[in-house]
C-alpha positions as CSV (number, residue, x, y, z in Angstrom):
1,M,27.1,-47.0,-32.0
2,N,24.2,-47.4,-29.3
3,L,20.7,-46.4,-29.6
4,E,20.3,-43.7,-26.7
5,M,23.7,-42.2,-28.6
6,I,21.6,-42.0,-31.2
7,R,18.6,-40.8,-30.0
8,R,20.8,-37.7,-27.8
9,I,22.1,-36.9,-31.4
10,A,18.8,-37.1,-33.1
11,R,17.4,-34.7,-30.6
12,S,20.4,-32.1,-30.6
13,R,19.7,-32.1,-34.2
14,G,15.8,-30.9,-33.7
15,V,14.7,-34.8,-35.1
16,N,12.2,-36.3,-32.8
17,P,13.5,-39.7,-32.6
18,G,9.9,-41.2,-30.6
19,R,10.1,-45.0,-30.4
20,R,11.5,-45.3,-34.0
21,C,13.9,-48.1,-34.9
22,K,17.9,-47.5,-35.0
23,K,17.4,-47.4,-38.8
24,D,14.7,-45.0,-39.0
25,I,16.3,-42.4,-36.5
26,I,19.8,-42.6,-38.5
27,R,17.9,-42.0,-41.9
28,S,15.6,-39.1,-40.6
29,I,19.0,-37.7,-39.1
30,Q,20.8,-38.0,-42.7
31,T,18.0,-36.4,-44.3
32,D,18.2,-33.5,-41.9
33,E,21.6,-33.7,-42.7
34,G,20.9,-32.7,-46.2
35,N,22.2,-36.0,-47.4
36,F,20.8,-39.2,-48.6
37,D,18.8,-41.3,-46.2
38,C,20.9,-44.4,-47.0
39,F,21.7,-46.3,-43.8
40,S,22.0,-50.1,-43.8
41,T,21.6,-50.0,-47.5
42,A,25.1,-50.9,-48.4
43,N,24.5,-54.5,-48.9
44,T,27.9,-55.0,-50.5
45,A,29.6,-52.7,-48.2
46,E,30.3,-50.0,-51.0
47,C,29.2,-46.7,-50.2
48,D,30.8,-43.4,-52.1
49,Q,29.5,-41.6,-48.6
50,S,33.3,-41.8,-47.0
51,V,32.7,-39.0,-44.5
52,C,29.7,-40.3,-43.4
53,M,29.3,-40.7,-39.5
54,W,27.1,-43.9,-40.2
55,R,29.7,-45.4,-42.4
56,Q,30.6,-48.6,-40.4
57,D,27.0,-49.2,-38.6
58,C,25.7,-48.8,-42.1
59,F,28.0,-51.7,-43.4
60,E,27.4,-53.8,-40.0
61,S,23.7,-53.1,-40.3
62,A,23.4,-53.9,-43.6
63,Q,24.9,-57.4,-43.7
64,E,22.7,-58.2,-40.8
65,K,19.8,-58.4,-43.0
């Protein structure tokens, strides 16, 4: 998902994306949803949050580290 789309999602949820990076915006959205703010921490490509909308991006981002 591209950054502009993530910013739109954030704004629609009342989360101000400001000039933050993708990871920080997504973590704020996750917190607002009442979920763990764990985006980009699945270093082993394992995650028990199977219905997370950020799952694929999360795995990709975690592997880039």
